[in-house]
N, C-alpha and C positions, 0 to 999 in steps of 0.2 A: 354350595362350596364343598367339594369333596375333601375328605381327610383320609387319603388312601394309604399312607405310609407311616412310618414311625420316626420321621424326621421332624424336629422341632427347631424353629428359629427363635432368636432372641433379638429384640429391638430395644436398644438403650435410649434413654432420654425421650421416651415416648409421651406424646401429648395425651394419648388415651390413658396411660397409667397416671399421668399427672392429674388428670381430671378425676380419676378414681381416688387418688390420694387426697385431693381437696374434699371430695364428697365424704370420705370416711375419716377425714381429719388425721391422716397419717403422714409421717415425715418421708417415708419411702414406700414404694409400692411395686408389686409384681401383679400383672393382670393378664390373664390368658384369653386370647381371642382366636379361636380355631386352633391351629398348630403353631401359633406365635405367642411367645411370652414377652409382654411389654414391660419394661422396667422404667422406674422413675426414681431418681436420687439414690441409685445403687448401681454399681458397675456390674457388668456381666461376670467378671472374675469373683467378686464378693458374693454375688447371688449363687454362683455355682459351688462355692465352698460351704453353703448351708444345705446339707442333704435334705433336711426336713422341709425347707422352703421349696427346694427343687421338686421334691416328691409331691408336695401340695399342688404345685402348678401342673405337674405332669398328670396328676389325677384329673384335673380340669381338662387337659388335652384328651385323656381317655373318655371322659364324660361327653365331650364334643363328638368323638368318634362313635361312641355307643348310641347316642341319641340323634346325631346329625346336627349340623351347624345351627340351623334356624330353630329347631325344636329345643336345643339346649338353651339358646338365647332367650326364647319365650319362657321356658320353665324357670330359668335363673331369675329373670326379671319378675315373673309372677310370684315365685317363692320369696324373693327379697321384699316385694310389696306386702305380701301376706305375713311373713314371719320376721322380717328384718334381716340384715346381713349375717349376723352371728348365728341365727337360728335357721338360716336357709339350709334345707336338707342337702343341697349340693356342696355347700361350704362345710357342713358337718362331715360329709363323706370325704372331702378333701383333707380336712384336719385329721380324720382317722387314718388316712393313708400316708401321713408324714413320716412314718417309720417303715413304709413298704419299699425297701431297697430293690425289690424286683422291678419297680418302675424305672430305676436308674439303668438297669441292664436292658430294658425293653426299648428305650428311646435313644435316639442320637440327637444331641443338641448341637446345632451349627456344625454338623459334620464330624463330631467326635462323641464318643460314649462318655458316660459319667462315672466310670468305675473308680476314678480317683477322687470323687467328691467325698468330703468328710462332713461330720456333724458340726 
């Protein structure tokens, strides 16, 4: 699965994100799969108004692009099994990127840039 561009899609009411929310016992969830951010129990508009959350998920998009789709998935699952979700090095990297507003300028989400996203 190639991730050739900087376009990111959002899928609301995603079953994939719902399963993640159940697994992590969270009320709402954003889960990135390739260049698509899957949302559960949060609207696209509300998600886009949280720059830290958007940057976190965009860092995952960047990780997919850097490693390749299948390698990222393998590493993510292996790290989660070994270290747990919160200590997964890919999650730590994403949390550290939550203030990286350069990610907002780099990616186009659903055909628009995120320059108006606020904290």
